[in-house]
KOLKOLVEX-717427 format. One line per 5 residues: their letters; for each residue y, z, x of N, C-alpha, C. Coordinates in pm, whole numbers, plus 50000, padded with zeros to 5 digits. Example, Ala and Ser with C-alpha at 12.3 -4.5 7.8 and 13.67 -1.06 7.14 Angstrom:
BEGIN
as	49431,50780,51319,49550,50780,51230,49670,50780,51320 | 49775,50708,51285,49894,50714,51367,50003,50787,51290
end
This chain:
BEGIN
mitnn	63953,81441,32332,64064,81350,32348,64012,81208,32361 | 64082,81115,32304,64046,80974,32311,64103,80918,32439 | 64018,80857,32520,64063,80812,32650,64062,80661,32668 | 63998,80589,32580,63995,80443,32594,63955,80378,32463 | 63961,80245,32458,63927,80173,32335,63783,80196,32294
ydihe	63691,80217,32390,63552,80242,32355,63543,80367,32268 | 63613,80473,32309,63613,80595,32230,63670,80571,32091 | 63778,80494,32083,63839,80465,31954,63740,80395,31862 | 63675,80294,31914,63579,80220,31833,63460,80306,31793 | 63423,80399,31879,63311,80488,31849,63346,80585,31736
faega	63465,80642,31742,63504,80744,31646,63574,80692,31522 | 63628,80570,31529,63704,80517,31416,63658,80375,31383 | 63531,80362,31362,63475,80230,31333,63544,80168,31211 | 63590,80047,31226,63655,79976,31116,63804,79997,31103 | 63858,80089,31183,64002,80118,31175,64083,80003,31235
vildg	64199,79979,31179,64291,79878,31232,64356,79934,31357 | 64347,79859,31468,64408,79896,31595,64518,79795,31624 | 64638,79843,31649,64753,79756,31671,64756,79707,31816 | 64763,79576,31833,64765,79516,31967,64889,79559,32046 | 64865,79598,32169,64974,79629,32260,65037,79766,32240
lddai	64981,79847,32153,65041,79979,32127,64944,80093,32157 | 64848,80067,32245,64749,80170,32279,64814,80298,32332 | 64925,80285,32407,64989,80404,32463,65055,80492,32357 | 65067,80441,32235,65127,80519,32126,65019,80589,32041 | 64893,80568,32071,64783,80632,31996,64778,80780,32034
igive	64778,80865,31932,64771,81010,31960,64649,81075,31895 | 64572,80997,31819,64452,81057,31760,64393,80971,31650 | 64297,81031,31583,64229,80967,31470,64238,81066,31354 | 64267,81015,31235,64271,81101,31116,64164,81058,31019 | 64125,81149,30936,64029,81116,30831,64077,81178,30701
efgng	64032,81118,30593,64072,81164,30461,63954,81140,30368 | 63934,81228,30275,63824,81214,30183,63833,81079,30110 | 63725,81008,30107,63719,80881,30037,63763,80760,30116 | 63818,80780,30235,63859,80670,30322,63792,80683,30457 | 63780,80570,30525,63730,80574,30661,63836,80628,30756
prily	63798,80658,30878,63894,80709,30974,64003,80606,31005 | 64119,80657,31042,64233,80572,31075,64294,80618,31207 | 64357,80524,31276,64422,80554,31403,64559,80614,31373 | 64592,80725,31442,64721,80790,31430,64808,80751,31549 | 64923,80693,31520,65018,80652,31621,65142,80741,31615
sknkv	65205,80760,31729,65335,80827,31734,65442,80723,31707 | 65521,80745,31601,65631,80653,31569,65727,80646,31686 | 65759,80761,31745,65853,80763,31858,65802,80681,31975 | 65673,80690,32004,65616,80614,32115,65613,80465,32083 | 65586,80429,31958,65589,80288,31917,65729,80232,31939
lhile	65830,80305,31893,65968,80259,31910,66005,80245,32057 | 65962,80341,32138,65989,80337,32283,65925,80212,32344 | 65802,80183,32307,65732,80065,32359,65809,79938,32321 | 65851,79928,32196,65923,79810,32151,66055,79793,32228 | 66121,79905,32255,66248,79898,32330,66224,79859,32476
erdgm	66130,79926,32542,66106,79903,32684,66033,79770,32711 | 65925,79747,32643,65843,79629,32669,65908,79502,32617 | 65966,79510,32497,66018,79389,32432,66169,79375,32443 | 66234,79471,32505,66378,79464,32526,66460,79475,32399 | 66406,79540,32296,66480,79555,32170,66579,79669,32182
ssiea	66687,79659,32108,66777,79773,32093,66706,79874,32002 | 66761,79994,31993,66698,80094,31906,66701,80050,31760 | 66808,79985,31719,66817,79935,31580,66715,79824,31557 | 66703,79730,31651,66605,79623,31638,66462,79679,31633 | 66436,79778,31716,66302,79837,31720,66268,79903,31587
vefye	66361,79976,31529,66337,80041,31399,66314,79935,31291 | 66396,79832,31289,66379,79727,31190,66245,79656,31205 | 66207,79626,31329,66078,79561,31354,65963,79652,31311 | 65973,79780,31348,65870,79878,31311,65854,79886,31160 | 65965,79902,31090,65957,79918,30945,65901,79797,30873
ynilg	65939,79678,30916,65895,79557,30848,65759,79508,30893 | 65736,79504,31024,65614,79442,31078,65500,79536,31106 | 65529,79663,31127,65424,79759,31163,65396,79852,31045 | 65497,79927,31002,65477,80018,30890,65445,79943,30762 | 65505,79827,30743,65485,79745,30624,65358,79662,30624
lfaad	65283,79668,30732,65159,79591,30744,65050,79648,30653 | 64983,79561,30582,64860,79603,30513,64751,79509,30559 | 64665,79558,30646,64559,79477,30702,64423,79510,30641 | 64407,79635,30597,64278,79679,30542,64296,79821,30489 | 64190,79872,30430,64194,80008,30378,64210,80113,30488
qnpvf	64176,80077,30610,64187,80170,30721,64309,80137,30807 | 64421,80107,30739,64548,80083,30807,64582,80200,30899 | 64659,80175,31004,64702,80285,31088,64800,80375,31013 | 64814,80497,31061,64911,80593,31009,65000,80638,31124 | 65118,80692,31090,65217,80719,31191,65270,80862,31177
lise	65279,80931,31290,65340,81064,31294,65488,81043,31319 | 65572,81095,31231,65716,81069,31240,65780,81146,31355 | 65743,81270,31377,65801,81345,31490,65691,81426,31556 | 65715,81456,31679,65616,81532,31757,65676,81659,31806
end
């Protein structure tokens, strides 16, 4: 289990880590031909946006889709689990 940012950097070198969403990290994924990527829970991301930023559920989904899911920062972009 990943317990802190040190572990993340050790196991997923070069992966994009989203600021302020550490509590939504649920693991690291790998795929042939790509470096490891951080796996986030979509539900936890939305919950953080609602609780921390005071967004409504609709605002949180819109923000997630445009600013987080739509982000392309590098080849090791984060990935998201839709349901748990």
